[in-house]
All heavy atoms as an XYZ file, in Angstrom:
716
protein
N     109.847     75.208     37.611
C     109.198     76.326     36.986
C     108.217     75.819     35.940
O     108.589     74.939     35.161
C     110.211     77.270     36.332
C     111.166     77.889     37.403
S     112.376     79.049     36.598
C     111.318     80.525     36.529
N     107.021     76.442     35.978
C     106.031     75.947     34.957
C     105.907     77.016     33.872
O     105.840     78.267     34.189
C     104.703     75.758     35.707
C     104.638     74.623     36.667
C     103.225     74.307     37.111
C     102.924     75.072     38.353
N     101.739     74.800     38.905
N     105.846     76.588     32.644
C     105.660     77.535     31.509
C     104.603     76.912     30.623
O     104.517     75.708     30.319
C     106.947     77.714     30.719
C     107.946     78.466     31.476
C     109.039     77.730     32.077
C     107.975     79.860     31.434
C     110.042     78.395     32.715
C     109.012     80.529     32.049
C     110.066     79.827     32.721
N     103.799     77.789     30.041
C     102.959     77.362     28.891
C     103.821     77.365     27.661
O     104.699     78.174     27.538
C     101.750     78.440     28.741
C     100.765     78.001     27.755
O      99.880     77.336     28.177
O     100.908     78.309     26.565
N     103.541     76.393     26.756
C     104.335     76.372     25.598
C     104.310     77.681     24.769
O     105.395     77.895     24.014
C     103.680     75.215     24.820
C     103.116     74.363     25.733
C     102.613     75.265     26.796
N     103.373     78.458     24.850
C     103.334     79.681     24.129
C     104.405     80.608     24.600
O     104.719     81.623     23.808
C     101.875     80.408     24.323
O     101.683     80.758     25.616
N     105.055     80.418     25.647
C     106.148     81.232     26.055
C     107.401     81.043     25.308
O     108.385     81.934     25.391
C     106.482     81.045     27.636
N     107.500     80.077     24.530
C     108.709     79.815     23.716
C     108.399     79.699     22.252
O     108.685     78.720     21.550
C     109.317     78.477     24.192
C     109.543     78.480     25.665
C     108.855     77.690     26.471
C     110.451     79.317     26.187
C     109.107     77.579     27.930
C     110.810     79.350     27.591
C     109.981     78.519     28.377
N     107.786     80.704     21.700
C     107.449     80.760     20.255
C     108.553     81.245     19.326
O     108.635     80.885     18.186
C     106.135     81.560     20.033
C     104.912     80.939     20.571
C     103.759     81.779     20.142
C     102.414     81.114     20.634
N     101.287     81.820     20.333
N     109.390     82.114     19.871
C     110.381     82.722     18.972
C     111.882     82.405     19.470
O     112.094     82.033     20.662
C     110.215     84.266     18.998
O     110.473     84.772     20.212
C     108.803     84.569     18.567
N     112.764     82.691     18.683
C     114.173     82.609     19.087
C     114.458     83.554     20.254
O     115.283     83.209     21.149
C     115.151     82.965     17.956
C     115.157     81.789     16.924
C     115.778     80.573     17.509
O     115.113     79.512     17.644
N     117.028     80.543     17.957
N     113.877     84.741     20.192
C     114.035     85.671     21.325
C     113.498     85.192     22.670
O     114.140     85.351     23.679
C     113.359     87.001     21.003
C     113.350     88.037     22.080
C     114.800     88.561     22.368
O     115.698     88.354     21.544
O     115.038     89.231     23.409
N     112.379     84.464     22.653
C     111.852     83.768     23.770
C     112.896     82.770     24.356
O     113.100     82.622     25.542
C     110.550     83.066     23.518
C     109.389     83.914     23.054
O     109.483     85.132     23.397
O     108.495     83.526     22.381
N     113.459     81.983     23.435
C     114.447     81.006     23.929
C     115.786     81.628     24.472
O     116.352     81.232     25.379
C     114.799     80.033     22.763
C     113.687     79.108     22.233
C     114.062     78.374     21.022
C     113.175     78.266     23.425
N     116.067     82.775     23.789
C     117.185     83.593     24.300
C     117.023     84.035     25.784
O     117.877     83.908     26.634
C     117.560     84.731     23.393
C     118.790     85.544     23.775
C     118.992     86.663     22.905
N     118.050     87.755     23.203
C     118.218     88.562     24.339
N     119.262     88.378     25.092
N     117.370     89.505     24.533
N     115.869     84.508     26.075
C     115.468     84.985     27.327
C     115.474     83.887     28.266
O     115.941     84.005     29.515
C     114.010     85.612     27.315
C     114.007     86.988     26.580
C     112.641     87.462     26.597
C     112.580     88.812     25.760
N     111.148     89.261     25.651
N     115.031     82.656     27.917
C     115.123     81.520     28.837
C     116.552     81.148     29.143
O     116.858     80.794     30.273
C     114.399     80.312     28.244
C     114.472     78.950     29.081
C     113.822     79.113     30.397
C     113.888     77.785     28.229
N     117.397     81.241     28.138
C     118.827     80.946     28.358
C     119.357     81.911     29.338
O     120.164     81.559     30.243
C     119.488     81.048     26.972
O     120.917     80.963     27.164
N     119.028     83.197     29.148
C     119.550     84.232     30.116
C     119.016     83.915     31.559
O     119.879     83.960     32.511
C     119.114     85.629     29.714
C     119.877     86.044     28.428
C     119.362     86.684     30.835
C     119.298     87.207     27.712
N     117.779     83.509     31.666
C     117.255     83.192     33.030
C     118.016     82.019     33.634
O     118.400     82.125     34.756
C     115.804     82.749     32.834
C     115.078     82.210     34.079
C     114.840     83.236     35.104
C     113.767     81.496     33.703
N     118.333     80.977     32.820
C     119.084     79.877     33.362
C     120.455     80.241     33.749
O     120.924     79.975     34.849
C     119.086     78.717     32.355
C     117.592     78.266     32.088
C     119.937     77.604     32.783
C     117.590     77.289     30.874
N     121.108     80.938     32.926
C     122.500     81.372     33.221
C     122.477     82.279     34.465
O     123.414     82.163     35.345
C     123.128     82.059     31.995
C     123.709     81.102     31.031
C     124.429     81.792     29.952
N     123.405     81.918     28.846
C     123.470     82.820     27.880
N     124.410     83.741     27.869
N     122.521     82.746     26.952
N     121.615     83.197     34.562
C     121.523     84.048     35.754
C     121.328     83.297     36.977
O     122.011     83.496     38.041
C     120.475     85.116     35.552
O     120.757     85.962     34.354
C     120.391     86.077     36.716
N     120.361     82.405     36.956
C     120.063     81.563     38.073
C     121.331     80.788     38.569
O     121.626     80.862     39.882
C     118.931     80.531     37.792
C     118.670     79.515     38.850
C     117.940     79.965     39.955
C     119.035     78.225     38.707
C     117.759     78.928     41.035
C     118.862     77.300     39.681
C     118.161     77.689     40.835
O     117.870     76.753     41.822
N     122.049     80.181     37.715
C     123.182     79.397     38.166
C     124.387     80.272     38.551
O     125.139     79.938     39.407
C     123.640     78.393     37.134
C     122.644     77.171     37.110
C     121.765     76.963     36.049
C     122.608     76.299     38.090
C     120.950     75.869     36.039
C     121.794     75.221     38.064
C     120.874     75.011     37.040
N     124.482     81.496     37.889
C     125.566     82.331     38.296
C     125.330     82.956     39.723
O     126.370     83.375     40.326
C     125.717     83.499     37.288
O     124.698     84.391     37.416
N     124.101     82.937     40.208
C     123.768     83.395     41.539
C     123.782     82.250     42.547
O     123.240     82.433     43.595
C     122.419     84.174     41.405
C     122.423     85.411     40.588
C     123.435     86.412     41.097
O     123.454     86.729     42.213
N     124.277     86.924     40.168
N     124.233     81.162     42.210
C     124.328     80.015     43.179
C     123.285     78.992     43.053
O     123.236     77.991     43.817
N     122.400     79.079     42.007
C     121.365     78.026     41.901
C     122.041     76.734     41.598
O     123.058     76.542     41.061
N     121.312     75.643     42.107
C     121.886     74.334     42.091
C     121.092     73.362     41.277
O     121.554     72.400     40.738
C     121.953     73.723     43.473
C     122.753     74.519     44.465
C     124.228     74.499     44.121
C     125.079     75.178     45.164
N     126.321     75.586     44.702
N     119.786     73.622     41.063
C     118.859     72.734     40.320
C     117.706     73.531     39.878
O     117.130     74.387     40.594
C     118.464     71.572     41.303
C     117.435     70.715     40.729
N     117.624     69.672     39.761
C     116.009     70.829     40.745
C     116.530     69.141     39.520
N     115.565     69.767     40.056
N     117.265     73.172     38.721
C     115.957     73.760     38.167
C     115.340     72.756     37.269
O     116.008     71.915     36.578
C     116.265     75.170     37.421
C     117.132     74.891     36.158
C     114.948     75.840     37.111
N     114.118     72.702     37.360
C     113.229     71.797     36.591
C     112.184     72.682     35.820
O     111.532     73.542     36.418
C     112.600     70.733     37.412
C     111.603     69.861     36.570
C     110.997     68.731     37.384
O     111.547     68.416     38.483
N     109.893     68.241     36.968
N     112.098     72.465     34.532
C     111.019     73.131     33.836
C     109.969     72.211     33.322
O     110.218     71.042     32.871
C     111.727     73.766     32.485
C     112.684     74.873     32.872
C     114.015     74.543     32.715
C     112.346     76.109     33.279
C     114.953     75.456     33.040
C     113.282     77.038     33.592
C     114.651     76.780     33.428
N     108.722     72.646     33.487
C     107.664     71.899     32.997
C     106.985     72.815     31.905
O     106.503     73.978     32.213
C     106.599     71.578     34.118
C     107.179     70.636     35.137
O     107.560     69.532     34.750
N     107.404     71.055     36.344
N     106.823     72.300     30.756
C     106.279     73.053     29.619
C     105.184     72.252     28.990
O     105.432     71.389     28.221
C     107.441     73.459     28.560
C     106.729     74.295     27.463
C     108.593     74.084     29.226
N     103.978     72.548     29.495
C     102.797     71.759     29.036
C     101.576     72.682     29.136
O     101.494     73.545     29.946
C     102.626     70.450     29.728
C     102.287     70.724     31.309
C     101.581     69.580     29.099
N     100.649     72.523     28.180
C      99.412     73.336     28.307
C      98.278     72.507     28.717
O      98.330     71.206     28.681
C      99.222     74.125     26.981
C      98.917     73.164     25.766
O      98.712     71.973     26.021
O      98.914     73.602     24.807
N      97.122     73.130     29.057
C      95.979     72.502     29.513
C      95.462     71.572     28.500
O      94.942     70.511     28.876
C      94.976     73.585     30.018
C      93.640     73.084     30.550
C      92.795     74.269     30.902
N      91.650     73.842     31.708
C      90.560     73.413     31.132
N      90.291     73.409     29.877
N      89.592     73.027     31.946
N      95.335     71.962     27.215
C      94.810     71.151     26.164
C      95.500     69.830     26.021
O      94.906     68.802     25.806
C      94.795     71.836     24.916
C      93.795     73.036     24.870
O      92.846     73.085     25.666
O      94.035     73.956     24.028
N      96.797     69.825     26.241
C      97.620     68.601     26.151
C      97.278     67.632     27.330
O      97.098     66.450     27.106
C      99.155     68.941     26.099
O      99.446     69.694     24.972
C      99.985     67.648     26.082
N      97.064     68.211     28.436
C      96.719     67.458     29.628
C      95.264     66.868     29.452
O      95.065     65.672     29.754
C      96.770     68.198     30.918
C      98.255     68.716     31.262
C      98.198     69.673     32.486
C      99.196     67.487     31.566
N      94.384     67.586     28.947
C      93.032     67.057     28.718
C      93.074     65.985     27.672
O      92.370     65.004     27.750
C      92.139     68.215     28.355
C      91.723     69.284     29.431
C      91.027     70.439     28.858
C      90.995     68.580     30.564
N      93.784     66.230     26.597
C      93.929     65.169     25.608
C      94.527     63.922     26.158
O      94.216     62.789     25.773
C      94.689     65.689     24.317
C      94.657     64.734     23.203
O      93.492     64.428     22.743
O      95.673     64.284     22.720
N      95.505     64.047     27.026
C      96.130     62.850     27.678
C      95.147     62.087     28.446
O      95.209     60.910     28.536
C      97.314     63.409     28.618
O      97.934     62.231     29.024
N      94.206     62.737     29.138
C      93.217     62.035     29.902
C      92.224     61.266     28.939
O      91.889     60.156     29.199
C      92.302     63.025     30.647
C      92.890     63.390     31.996
C      91.935     64.274     32.773
O      91.286     65.158     32.186
N      91.885     64.025     34.091
N      91.913     61.833     27.764
C      91.007     61.233     26.796
C      91.733     60.123     25.974
O      91.108     59.128     25.690
C      90.473     62.288     25.892
C      89.578     63.172     26.559
C      89.113     64.317     25.606
C      88.202     65.338     26.272
N      88.036     66.505     25.545
N      92.984     60.418     25.637
C      93.744     59.367     24.825
C      95.098     59.214     25.409
O      96.115     59.590     24.801
C      93.866     60.065     23.390
C      92.519     60.235     22.753
C      92.564     60.743     21.397
N      93.217     62.079     21.299
C      93.507     62.722     20.191
N      93.195     62.200     19.044
N      94.064     63.882     20.227
N      95.147     58.465     26.517
C      96.446     58.195     27.147
C      97.429     57.523     26.356
O      98.646     57.673     26.447
C      96.028     57.414     28.416
C      94.691     56.905     28.160
C      94.020     57.891     27.193
N      97.030     56.707     25.390
C      97.980     56.003     24.525
C      98.791     56.933     23.670
O      99.940     56.550     23.253
C      97.162     55.009     23.669
C      96.334     55.632     22.556
C      94.971     56.139     22.979
O      94.700     55.952     24.177
O      94.327     56.775     22.182
N      98.473     58.138     23.478
C      99.167     59.157     22.672
C     100.042     59.958     23.519
O     100.899     60.698     22.944
C      98.180     59.991     21.872
C      97.336     59.331     20.935
C      96.610     60.312     20.048
C      97.169     60.215     18.773
N      96.830     61.294     17.819
N     100.007     59.823     24.844
C     100.808     60.701     25.764
C     101.546     59.902     26.772
O     101.823     60.391     27.972
C      99.883     61.668     26.427
C      99.096     62.598     25.426
N      99.690     63.672     24.924
C      97.918     62.456     24.896
C      98.877     64.232     24.070
N      97.791     63.498     24.009
N     101.904     58.724     26.530
C     102.635     57.769     27.496
C     103.986     58.346     28.044
O     104.330     58.058     29.085
C     102.888     56.429     26.884
C     101.656     55.669     26.504
C     101.431     54.633     27.439
N     100.154     53.882     27.166
C      99.117     53.897     28.027
N      99.217     54.453     29.241
N      97.968     53.230     27.675
N     104.563     59.301     27.316
C     105.776     59.933     27.737
C     105.709     61.207     28.436
O     106.644     61.809     28.811
C     106.799     59.992     26.595
C     106.168     60.980     25.506
O     105.039     61.191     25.473
O     107.016     61.343     24.581
N     104.471     61.692     28.664
C     104.280     62.957     29.357
C     104.515     62.805     30.876
O     103.818     62.133     31.624
C     102.875     63.459     29.144
C     102.400     64.725     29.772
C     103.348     65.923     29.309
C     100.999     65.106     29.459
N     105.611     63.601     31.251
C     105.981     63.591     32.681
C     105.498     64.935     33.231
O     105.786     65.982     32.597
C     107.426     63.330     32.875
C     107.715     61.928     32.403
C     107.810     63.496     34.344
C     109.299     61.604     32.316
N     104.997     64.911     34.446
C     104.420     66.155     35.167
C     104.998     66.189     36.617
O     105.332     65.189     37.110
C     102.923     66.340     35.163
C     102.474     66.492     33.757
C     102.355     65.093     35.873
N     105.116     67.376     37.056
C     105.519     67.564     38.532
C     104.205     67.436     39.373
O     103.188     68.000     39.047
C     106.122     69.033     38.714
C     106.698     69.128     40.033
C     108.069     68.494     40.120
N     108.697     68.641     41.276
C     109.668     67.949     41.815
N     110.093     66.956     41.123
N     110.198     68.196     42.887
N     104.231     66.597     40.393
C     103.135     66.370     41.175
C     103.290     67.212     42.494
O     102.772     68.294     42.555
C     102.862     64.803     41.511
C     101.714     64.597     42.391
C     102.826     64.082     40.208
N     103.930     66.714     43.444
C     104.105     67.446     44.684
C     105.418     66.857     45.318
O     105.422     65.971     46.154
C     102.993     67.304     45.636
N     106.524     67.434     44.813
C     107.845     66.952     45.325
C     108.405     65.888     44.514
O     109.458     65.277     44.841
N     107.699     65.338     43.517
C     108.158     64.330     42.693
C     107.589     64.472     41.250
O     106.586     65.095     41.047
C     107.940     62.865     43.252
C     106.410     62.544     43.292
C     105.831     61.749     42.239
C     105.532     63.000     44.284
C     104.482     61.424     42.242
C     104.248     62.591     44.326
C     103.665     61.798     43.305
O     102.340     61.505     43.345
N     108.128     63.828     40.275
C     107.626     63.757     38.943
C     107.083     62.386     38.634
O     107.481     61.381     39.165
C     108.816     64.043     37.957
O     109.277     65.342     38.102
N     106.044     62.379     37.716
C     105.367     61.103     37.440
C     104.842     61.208     36.024
O     104.562     62.254     35.515
C     104.288     60.858     38.395
N     104.644     60.000     35.456
C     103.900     59.984     34.205
C     102.532     60.327     34.404
O     101.805     59.710     35.161
C     104.045     58.618     33.522
C     105.471     58.213     33.030
C     106.324     57.549     33.761
C     105.857     58.734     31.804
C     107.654     57.231     33.355
C     107.150     58.467     31.328
C     108.029     57.683     32.140
O     109.369     57.536     31.697
N     101.983     61.343     33.531
C     100.683     61.839     33.809
C      99.697     60.759     33.681
O      98.689     60.634     34.443
C     100.384     62.977     32.777
C      99.086     63.571     32.943
C      98.908     64.600     33.946
C      97.988     63.246     32.133
C      97.660     65.130     34.141
C      96.780     63.958     32.276
C      96.597     64.847     33.287
N      99.767     59.832     32.661
C      98.727     58.862     32.444
C      98.670     57.749     33.566
O      97.756     57.010     33.559
C      98.994     58.148     31.060
C      98.837     59.140     29.969
C     100.343     57.406     30.841
N      99.718     57.674     34.338
C      99.743     56.721     35.454
C      99.190     57.246     36.713
O      98.913     56.511     37.712
C     101.187     56.306     35.725
C     101.752     55.433     34.633
O     101.121     54.953     33.742
N     103.105     55.276     34.596
N      98.779     58.517     36.717
C      98.226     59.103     38.018
C      96.661     58.906     37.923
O      96.058     58.764     36.813
C      98.528     60.666     37.890
C      99.933     61.083     38.033
C     100.089     62.535     37.771
C     100.560     60.617     39.275
N      96.078     58.895     39.072
C      94.585     58.708     39.214
C      93.993     60.002     38.715
O      94.556     61.095     38.630
N      92.683     59.872     38.327
C      92.055     61.012     37.683
C      91.892     62.209     38.722
O      92.098     63.404     38.216
C      90.539     60.648     37.285
C      89.857     61.788     36.588
C      88.706     61.417     35.831
C      88.025     62.444     35.059
N      88.117     63.731     35.325
N      91.741     62.002     40.032
C      91.707     63.200     40.899
C      93.065     63.976     40.836
O      92.988     65.263     40.937
C      91.463     62.604     42.220
C      90.718     61.336     42.048
C      91.267     60.820     40.737
N      94.153     63.295     40.835
C      95.470     63.957     40.708
C      95.585     64.588     39.318
O      96.087     65.789     39.300
C      96.611     62.965     41.086
C      97.951     63.678     40.930
C      96.500     62.290     42.468
N      95.226     63.955     38.324
C      95.279     64.525     36.977
C      94.476     65.845     36.892
O      94.933     66.849     36.423
C      94.842     63.568     35.960
C      95.634     62.420     35.698
C      95.094     61.513     34.560
O      93.903     61.664     34.188
N      95.928     60.635     34.152
N      93.185     65.764     37.500
C      92.410     66.884     37.552
C      93.015     68.166     38.225
O      92.911     69.281     37.905
C      91.019     66.630     38.109
C      90.195     65.790     37.237
O      90.498     65.725     35.988
O      89.249     65.171     37.742
N      93.694     67.875     39.349
C      94.397     68.908     40.168
C      95.517     69.492     39.318
O      95.697     70.682     39.405
C      94.887     68.312     41.529
C      95.605     69.281     42.417
C      94.782     70.583     42.693
O      93.603     70.484     42.857
O      95.450     71.613     42.897
N      96.270     68.671     38.691
C      97.382     69.211     37.806
C      96.861     70.085     36.662
O      97.343     71.084     36.454
C      98.244     68.058     37.308
C      99.012     67.467     38.472
C      99.187     68.525     36.237
C      99.660     66.104     38.204
N      95.773     69.686     36.079
C      95.164     70.366     35.056
C      94.662     71.790     35.618
O      94.945     72.805     34.956
C      93.927     69.681     34.380
C      94.488     68.433     33.630
C      93.167     70.597     33.568
C      93.426     67.512     33.138
N      94.091     71.670     36.807
C      93.660     72.935     37.380
C      94.869     73.903     37.688
O      94.714     75.125     37.410
C      92.994     72.599     38.729
C      92.366     73.784     39.488
C      91.666     73.311     40.737
C      91.352     74.398     41.592
N      90.800     74.010     42.978
N      95.914     73.378     38.125
C      97.097     74.173     38.337
C      97.808     74.724     37.140
O      98.524     75.692     37.125
C      98.201     73.460     39.104
C      97.831     72.886     40.469
C      99.039     72.277     41.131
N      99.789     71.434     40.351
C     100.467     70.332     40.831
N     100.434     70.108     42.058
N     101.194     69.643     40.046
N      97.432     74.168     35.997
C      98.026     74.486     34.742
C      97.256     75.433     33.968
O      97.752     76.013     32.996
C      98.257     73.223     33.886
O      98.985     72.254     34.645
C      99.102     73.538     32.541
N      96.079     75.805     34.365
C      95.167     76.765     33.696
C      95.585     78.206     34.160
O      95.229     78.700     35.245
C      93.753     76.487     34.125
C      92.805     77.429     33.363
O      93.245     78.170     32.410
O      91.566     77.287     33.601
N      96.337     78.875     33.289
C      96.837     80.201     33.541
C      95.827     81.367     33.085
O      96.135     82.487     33.340
C      98.189     80.391     32.872
C      99.191     79.363     33.275
C      99.640     78.505     32.348
C      99.733     79.248     34.494
C     100.515     77.493     32.578
C     100.716     78.356     34.842
C     101.055     77.422     33.861
O     102.013     76.557     34.183
N      94.709     80.930     32.609
C      93.857     82.016     32.045
C      93.218     82.847     33.146
O      92.793     83.992     32.921
C      92.691     81.334     31.247
O      91.931     80.485     32.060
N      93.142     82.377     34.382
C      92.483     83.220     35.393
C      93.523     84.006     36.156
O      93.140     84.746     37.130
C      91.838     82.196     36.464
O      92.825     81.366     37.047
N      94.826     83.920     35.848
C      95.850     84.734     36.546
C      95.901     86.059     35.855
O      95.872     86.205     34.693
C      97.228     84.000     36.354
C      97.163     82.640     37.089
C      98.401     84.929     36.925
C      98.467     81.793     36.814
N      95.987     87.043     36.729
C      95.951     88.460     36.229
C      97.285     89.119     36.480
O      97.988     88.874     37.460
C      94.840     89.248     36.749
C      93.566     88.662     36.349
C      92.360     89.483     36.829
O      92.561     90.618     37.217
N      91.178     88.871     36.915
């Protein structure tokens, strides 16, 4: 599941995430992975990779360090992370 960091600003937001996780597993869920990163962080990681060596992103069925990915893959991940056009 992908989330923008702004989704977790308050204690109430974290409580809702906790409820989501508990509900998922109570209904038979076996695995969940959360990616919480915004577009600006990814863009900064492209410009200053030395500051973001520990940033892990979901690619397509696997996770990888963002700074180790080629620019075309990084650009695609950034495009997928831009939620501003979603209505």
